[in-house]
Structure formats: structure tokens, C-alpha cells
C-alpha positions, 0 to 999 in steps of 0.5 A, a space after each residue: 150872121 143872117 142871110 142877108 150879109 151872107 148873101 153880100 159875101 157870095 156875091 162879085 160886086 162884094 165879095 172881092 172887095 171884103 177878101 182884099 180889104 181883110 187881107 190888107 188889115 191882116 197882113 199890116 198887123 203881120 208885118 207889125 207884130 213881127 216888127 214889135 217882136 223883133 225890137 222886143 226879142 233884144 235879137 238887134 243890138 239897139 241903143 234905143 229902147 224897145 218902147 221909143 222904137 215901137 212910138 216911132 213906128 207907130 210915127 212913121 205909120 200915121 205920117 202919111 196920112 197927114 201928107 197924102 190923105 187930101 191926094 189920095 181922095 183926089 185920085 180917089 173921085 178922078 179915078 176908077 176906084 178898083 183899077 187903084 185897089 188892084 195897082 194899090 195891092 201890086 205895091 203892096 207885094 212889092 213893100 213886102 218882098 222889100 220887108 221879107 229881104 229886111 227880115 231875113 237880115 234883122 234889118 230893123 230900122 230898114 223895116 221901120 222905114 218900110 212902115 212909113 211905106 205901109 202907112 202910105 199904102 194904107 192912107 191910099 186904100 182909106 178912101 177907096 175902102 169907103 167911096 167904092 160900095 155904094 157904086 156896089 151896093 144898094 141902099 139898103 144894103 149899105 148898113 150890112 156892107 159896113 157891118 161886115 167891113 167893120 166885123 171882117 177889119 177887126 177879125 183881120 187885125 186880130 188874126 193878124 196879130 196872132 199870126 205874127 206872133 205864131 210866124 215868129 215864135 222861137 223853132 219857126 223858120 227864119 223863113 216863115 215871116 218873109 214867106 208869110 207877108 208876101 203870101 197875104 199881098 199876093 192873095 190880097 192882089 188877086 183879090 182884087 183883081 176881082 173886085 168890078 169896074 167903079 168908074 171915076 165920081 169926078 172924071 173931070 177933077 183937076 188934081 191939086 198937088 198943095 197938100 196944104 190947101 187941098 186938105 182945107 179944101 177936102 176938110 169943107 166938103 166935109 163940112 157942107 152938110 152939118 149932120 155929115 161933119 159931126 158924123 165924121 167928128 163922132 168917128 174920129 173920136 171913135 177912133 181916138 178911144 179906140 187908141 186909147 183903150 188897146 193902147 193903155 191895155 197890155 199895162 191894165 193887164 200887167 200892172 193891176 190884173 197882173 195877167 200873163 200875156 194870154 190874159 192879155 191876148 183873151 182881153 184883145 180878142 174879146 174887145 175884137 171880136 165884140 165890136 164885130 159882133 156889135 157891128 153884125 147886130 147893128 145890121 140886124 137892129 137897122 132893118 137894112 136902112 141906115 139907123 141914127 138911132 143906133 148911135 146914141 144908144 152905141 155911145 151910151 153903152 161905151 160910157 156904161 161899160 167904161 164906167 164899170 171897167 174902172 170898178 170891176 178890177 178892184 175885185 180882182 183876188 190877190 196872187 202871189 204869182 202871175 194870174 193865168 187865163 184859168 184862173 182869172 177866169 174862174 174869179 168873178 171880177 175877171 168874168 165882169 172885166 171880160 163882159 165890160 170889154 165885150 161890151 164896149 166893143 159891142 156898143 162900138 160897132 153900134 156906133 160906128 156903122 151907121 155913122 159911116 154908113 149915113 156918109 155914103 149916103 148923104 155926101 154927095 157921090 163926087 166929093 165922096 172919097 174926099 170926105 173920106 180922106 177928110 175923115 182919115 185925116 182926124 183919124 190919124 190926129 185923134 189917135 196922136 192926140 189919144 197917145 198924147 192924152 195917155 201920156 199927160 194922164 197916167 205919166 204925168 199926172 199919175 192918174 191910174 189906167 182904171 182911172 184914165 178909162 173913167 175919164 174917157 167914159 164921161 169925156 163920152 157922155 160930154 162929146 155926145 151931149 155936145 154931138 147930139 145938141 147940135 144935130 138933133 138929128 141923131 136922138 130923133 132916129 133914137 126917138 124913132 127907132 125906140 117907137 118902132 122897135 118898143 112899142 112895135 113890130 112894124 111889117 113893111 110891104 113894097 117899100 122898095 118902090 118909093 125912088 130911091 132919089 129924085 122927088 117925090 109925094 106919098 100920101 097915107 091914110 091917118 090913123 093916130 099921132 104915131 103915124 109919122 114917125 112909124 112912116 120916118 122909121 121906115 122909109 129909107 130917105 128921110 121924109 119931109 111931112 105936111 102935118 096939122 098944126 096942132 099935131 105939129 104943136 104937141 109937147 115932145 112930138 114937137 121936137 122930133 117933128 121940128 128936127 125932121 123938118 115936119 111942114 105944119 099946116 093949117 085950114 085956109 079959112 082958119 090961117 091962110 098964112 100957114 095954109 100958104 107958107 106950107 105949100 111954098 115949103 112942100 115946092 121948096 123940098 121937091 125942087 130939092 129932090 126931097 121927099 114929101 109925105 101928106 095926109 090927105 084926111 087933113 085929120 085923124 080918123 074918128 072912125 077907123 074909116 079912110 076919111 075923104 082926101 082933100 084938093 091938097 094933092 092937086 096944089 102939090 102937083 100942078 107946082 111939082 108934077 112929081 110921082 105919087 106913091 100910094 100907102 096904107 098904115 094897117 093895125 094902128 086903130 085902137 092905140 092909145 095914140 088913135 081916137 077910138 073909144 075916146 079921145 087919143 091919149 086918153 087910154 092906157 098904153 096898148 101892149 107893147 110889141 103890138 104888131 102893125 104894118 106899112 104897105 107901099 103901092 105902085 108910083 103914079 104919075 102926076 098927070 094920071 094922079 085924082 084925090 079920089 083914085 088915092 083914096 081908092 089906092 090906099 083903101 085898097 092897100 089897107 085892106 080890112 085891117 084898119 
């Protein structure tokens, strides 16, 4: 992990929260694995089939998410989140004390009933888990925080499952499992006591105890911003996929690989660790900003590796007996299966981390916990639908599990195409990410001086056709660009500019209607608290120098007196997108990964701004590197 991630783990505003959620996920899986072993061991005499008991347990755990998420979201927005977390973890201690009694007496139905209590506790914790992070982390740390949480959760699931097996192995003391779940719960409560206060987002909220009307209301909150709503749906789809893979993996190992329990454990560990690896890589590739451009990459990777998983097991060598880990790893087909599951996990991390970060950033803070609660309801619903899909496709239709994986891969491509066509911001961010990561190495300086909230105007020199894309890929907040209409109308780039709500402008003499409409749009965006970027030269530089700044900035500030941040692009003069040595786009592409820079200066008060003064500031920031 890179230094930024490690530094968060050493700070009180994140470390106790991380430990709390890690220990919670860890304990959930210790308990559930111990219960599964109790069900399958035959220690408890029952006429109900083990598979049926497992499904009953899953239903009991998921049911509270449908019943109580709406209430949990309200409480999380109304009260101090740190206080609520401490009380929830204290409730976990009480539940685990009762669980210890159940394990000691092998009381199967009592332990199953406690799964409902655990589900209720998880339901209450869910909205707090993601809504507390924006209160304690900066915008530039949200991706890192979510990456650590995703990595920690899947590692906790893996270690918890292994620990649940160890604590219930033959020869383990009868008190090992009870003592384990109590100890982990107490450690989680102690960690929660160190979480800093997180004041309520909406203290005046009047609680609605009608779970049906409130569920409809919080779904409505999630739908207020279209891009947020489709991010919620995309996350729930990921839960559908994840539940399908993990549910079918055991049968896949038994029936198609003929592997031992340790082969199953190896593949499950590969999948879990890979999601953590992908989450951390996502933080590195995003450049400390919420980067939706990684989501399409995640979708594509998920499908490609899932498609290959359909073919990979077919190359397994025939064996007379169960396939051991050593035999599996010595078989090229076995290594291919591991690579496929690792790829699915890594690209799953690319997919899920930006989506959670985006929801945290774009949702109104007063409603965030309730939007997360809505997401949890849909996640639970999609997990149930995933189980039903597995029953229908594999059980009723008789399609093989590898065939089911292939259907999931193709369905994922269809879902991606639908979501990205309805919300083109995903593909727009993907194009920008590819440009800034593949074609250029962008050095960024001073961008933390751009206000995190409220309206402001960015002014920058205009060197190439991709200036706006480089700025959009570097600035944390969404930027509305004012752009010369001839550039705005360029093929391919026009898709990106329209999606990014770019404002086309033309000269007043040539097209007065577009000229006035542009200034009206700028005023509307600033009234809405947005960031607007203008290129005051009004055209691409023909000689690499910074041209005269036009007076449009004065007209903007007269209507909306907001801070102005001067910026400068360095190193783009001479690229294929600039006018050096001929018209732009008429030259062969410059070498890939060329070094360029974007530098921001100190914000200037609107009353002190002049076109000439801004040009001097931009020249100073640009220096000698055009």
C-alpha cells in the first residue's frame, strides 16, 4: 500500500473506525462459519436438510435489511454517528454473549434466530459505515478510505471464515468458538469508543416509523441525482454478481474441478484478496480523486475474466481422485482458473470503490445515510434475486455452473451498456482518464487551492484541443467549461464536451445569440455553486505565447462576484493537439506518456480581478515551459 493509505491507518479520524468495521465483518464470518459447521457436522440431530438450514440462515440474516434499513438511515442522519456506532457495537457484545450460550449447548435453532439479531445489527451499521467517512476525511481522501474499507472487509471475511473453521475443528475446546466471538465483539466495542464525534447531518429530522412509506421516500432521495441513482443500481448489480460467484464456487470446485476443501479455500481466498488488491490499485490509479473512468474498465475486466472462466476448467487434466492443492497448482488449467478469479476480483475493486466514493461526494450530506440505506435495501434484494437466478438457471434449466458464469459475464456487458448510455458521465470520465494516463503524465501543483465548495471561476491559458480534458481529469470537482464553439463541435470530442455540460460560446459579432446564451449559462452554473473554467484568450495560441485576455471575465464577475483561480498548462505546446508547426491534428502524435503540468495559483477576490492582472498571474505560473 502506498504512503497515503498507510497514513490514514495511523490517524484517529480513520483508524478506530476502520478497526471497528473490520472486526465487525470478521466476527460475522466467524459466527456464520461456526454455525455452518455445526449444521453440517451432524452434532445436532435434525430432520431438516443442511442446505435448507443454510438457506434459512441466509434469509434470517438478510430479512432485517428489508425491514429496518429505512429506520437505520433516519437514525444515522438524525444522531451523532460515532455515538450510534458505539451503541451498536455494545449490542453486538450482548448478541455474542447469547451466542456463546447457544454454542455451548449446541442450540441450533437458537443460533439461527440470533442470525436475525446479527442482521439487524448489520442493518443499523450499514448506513453509518459509509456516511461517516465524508465527515472525517477530505475529498482527496475519500477514494483511499473506501479502498481501505473494501480491502479490509474482504480480508476480514476471509480471515473470519478461516477462524470459524479453526475454532470448531475437531480437538478444539468447547469454549473456543464462544470465547472467540465474545472477544472479537468486545475488541470492536473498544475500537468504536475511540471514533471521534460525527455530528448529526439532519438533527431536526422527524422520524417516520412507517417502514413502507419511508423506504419509498429514501429510494426517492437516491433518485434525486440521476448519476447517483445509477451508481446505487450499479453497486447492487455488483452484489448480485458477487453473491452468484461465491454461492456457486463450492459446487464449481466439487463438480467441475473435483477439488478438495483446500482447493475451495484457495479459490475463495484468491477472490477475496483480489478485490482488496483491486481496491488499493484503484486508489493509486485515481490520483486521489473520485474517478468514474475506472468503472467502465472494471465492467470490461469483470466480463472478460468471467468469460474465460467458462473455458478455463475444461483444460483440467483427468484425475482418479480428488484434486489436491498441489495438483491443482501444477495444472496449467488450474493456474488459469486462479488468474480468472483474481482478475474478476481486481476489476471488481476498480468497479466498486469509485461508485461508493461518488455517492458520498455527490449526495446531499443531510440525506447521505438514508441514500446508503436505500443502497443496502437494493443490495439485499439483488442478493436474493441472485440466489433465485442460480436456482432457476442451474437447478431448473440444467445449465452448468460454468455456463451460468458465462451468462453473468454477458449480462454484465448488457447492464454496463445500458447504464453508460443513460449516464454518459461514466464513459466521458473513462475517455478523460485514458487521455491523462495513457497519452500524458500530468504533474499537478496547487490544485488544493481550488475551493472545495461553492462557486468559483478558473482561468487558464489555451494551448491545445485537449486542455479542457486535462483540467477535467485533474480537478477534484466537476468543472463547467466555456469553450469556443468550433472546438465544442469537433467530432468525438463533442460527445465528451456535451456530457460534461460544456458551455459553447461564439463571438458577439458573429453569433450574438450564442454569445449571450453562454453568459446566461455561466451565471446559472455559478448560482448553483459550480466551478466554471474559461480560456480568456478566446482561441488556441498560434505561437505558444499567452495571448491577450478578453474582457469576458469582467462581465461574469459583475453578475457573479466569486473567487477566481488562475491556472497554467505547461508542456502542451508542440503536441499534435496544438498549432505548433502547422494546424492542430495535422502532425503525427507526440510520444506517449509525455510530461505536462497543470499549476494553480492563489484564489483572487473578485473585486481585485482584472483581465491584465490575470494574464500576468497565468504567465508567472506557466513560467518558461509553454
